[in-house]
DRENBADREN-327584 format. One record per residue (C-alpha): x negated, y, z negated; residue in three letters. Coordinates in steps of 0.1 Angstrom, whole numbers, padded with zeros to 4 digits, always signed. Example, Ala and Ser with C-alpha at 12.3 -4.5 7.8 and 13.67 -1.06 7.14 Angstrom:
% DRENBADREN-327584
-0123-0045-0078ALA;-0137-0011-0071SER;
% end
This chain:
% DRENBADREN-327584
-0662+0167-0197UNK;-0643+0193-0180UNK;-0606+0182-0178UNK;-0583+0206-0184UNK;-0555+0180-0199UNK;-0582+0164-0222UNK;-0588+0201-0238UNK;-0555+0197-0241UNK;-0554+0164-0260UNK;-0581+0179-0279UNK;-0565+0210-0290UNK;-0589+0235-0271UNK;-0562+0248-0253UNK;-0528+0252-0263UNK;-0496+0233-0251UNK;-0459+0226-0262UNK;-0465+0186-0272UNK;-0432+0176-0270UNK;-0445+0143-0277UNK;-0480+0133-0297UNK;-0482+0098-0301UNK;-0516+0077-0308UNK;-0518+0068-0272UNK;-0496+0094-0252UNK;-0491+0134-0252UNK;-0455+0147-0230UNK;-0459+0188-0221UNK;-0437+0209-0200UNK;-0453+0215-0160UNK;-0468+0249-0161UNK;-0461+0249-0127UNK;-0428+0227-0129UNK;-0408+0219-0093UNK;-0374+0216-0107UNK;-0356+0225-0141UNK;-0373+0199-0163UNK;-0410+0187-0156UNK;-0432+0172-0184UNK;-0460+0159-0180UNK;-0467+0125-0199UNK;-0501+0112-0201UNK;-0528+0092-0218UNK;-0544+0105-0242UNK;-0576+0079-0232UNK;-0592+0100-0203UNK;-0591+0079-0172UNK;-0584+0087-0135UNK;-0553+0074-0120UNK;-0521+0053-0133UNK;-0539+0020-0116UNK;-0572+0020-0137UNK;-0551+0031-0165UNK;-0529-0001-0157UNK;-0558-0020-0156UNK;-0577-0006-0187UNK;-0548+0001-0204UNK;-0516-0008-0197UNK;-0501-0007-0237UNK;-0506+0032-0226UNK;-0493+0028-0192UNK;-0458+0008-0205UNK;-0452+0037-0234UNK;-0454+0065-0208UNK;-0426+0051-0193UNK;-0411+0050-0225UNK;-0414+0083-0236UNK;-0402+0091-0203UNK;-0368+0072-0205UNK;-0363+0088-0243UNK;-0374+0126-0232UNK;-0350+0120-0207UNK;-0319+0107-0229UNK;-0330+0136-0256UNK;-0324+0159-0228UNK;-0292+0145-0215UNK;-0304+0137-0176UNK;-0281+0121-0161UNK;-0309+0111-0136UNK;-0348+0115-0133UNK;-0372+0107-0111UNK;-0410+0096-0123UNK;-0439+0104-0102UNK;-0475+0095-0105UNK;-0502+0109-0079UNK;-0533+0088-0072UNK;-0559+0108-0052UNK;-0563+0142-0036UNK;-0547+0128-0003UNK;-0516+0122-0025UNK;-0510+0155-0042UNK;-0534+0146-0075UNK;-0548+0176-0085UNK;-0562+0169-0121UNK;-0577+0138-0120UNK;-0568+0122-0156UNK;-0536+0099-0150UNK;-0503+0114-0158UNK;-0465+0110-0145UNK;-0447+0141-0140UNK;-0410+0135-0153UNK;-0384+0153-0131UNK;-0349+0162-0132UNK;-0324+0186-0139UNK;-0315+0189-0098UNK;-0306+0163-0072UNK;-0333+0150-0053UNK;-0338+0140-0019UNK;-0347+0109-0004UNK;-0381+0102+0009UNK;-0397+0128-0010UNK;-0427+0152+0004UNK;
% end
């Protein structure tokens, strides 16, 4: 498989892991769009969050628990979580991953 996130999980590509549990890893995004921009993803390769909800709902739950934990550790007064699903929505790596964004004000609607 030629998935960059799977290679990070396998240790083939170095990354600063902020979380490395049995089911989830988290690391800073290489191209941040906010002062805090962390990617949180399941170790199991699934294409998107909808698929993850079907095949491993416990991992999906853990992803959000990790987001809450990291936001607390970073003293974020508020934060945004984003899953992009499909190329038309901006997904560029087809391994489910949550973007944890914070450290600045966000507008609505996004995008």
